[in-house]
N, C-alpha and C positions, 0 to 999 in steps of 0.2 A: 504494499500500499504506499502511496505517496504521501509524505507528511504535509505538503502544500498542495491544495487542490487547484487554486488559480491565483495569479497575481495580475493586477491591472493598474494602470496609471489613473490617478485622480485628476479630474478636470481642473483647470487652472484656478477657477473661481473658488473651488473647495480647498485648494492647497493652503490658503491662509487660515481657514477655519480648522482643518484637521492637522495642520502643521506636518504634513507628510506628502511625498510625491507619489507613492504607490501603496496599495492596500493588498494584503495577502489573506486569503480565506483558507484556513487549515482544514484538513479532512476530518479530524476528530471533532472540531466544533460544528462542522456542517452535519455530521452524522448525529450529534446530540440534538441539534435543532430539528433535523428531519424526523428523528425518532419521537421527539416530544410532540411535534405537530401531528404525526400519525396517531400517537396515543391520545391526544386531545380529541381528534376527530372520531376515533373509535369510541371513546368514552361518551361523547355527545350522541353518537348513533345508538349505543346500547342504552343510554338513559332514556332516549325517546322510545325505543322498542320495548324494553322490559319494564321500565318504571312509569312511562307515560309523561315524563318531564318534557315539556315543550321547549323551554328556554333555560339554559344555564347561564349564570352571570359570568362576565368576563374575568372577574377576580378569581374564579375557579381555575381558569386556564392559565392565568399568571402564576398561580400557586403550583400547578402541574409543571409548568416550564421551569420554575425555579427549583423545584424538587428534583426534576430530571437532571438539570445541570449540576446541582450540588451533589446528587447521588452519583452521577457519572464521574465527577472529579474525585469524589471520596473513594471510590473503589479502585481508582488508578493507583493511589498511594499505597 
């Protein structure tokens, strides 16, 4: 697996804000975000199907994302 997924140049008007010329997206971080997104969508689908919950608050998905990120980093150590 490649540690760096993609590196791209930042547009010139964003260079002053970000204080960098290029941005690198790492494979590990991308996989964590992708897995958390899939888990959130699956949770929403199962909540509708099994429990009849029509709408989940956004705070629920923020908590899922933070828990996935922290848990993913915790088990690396």
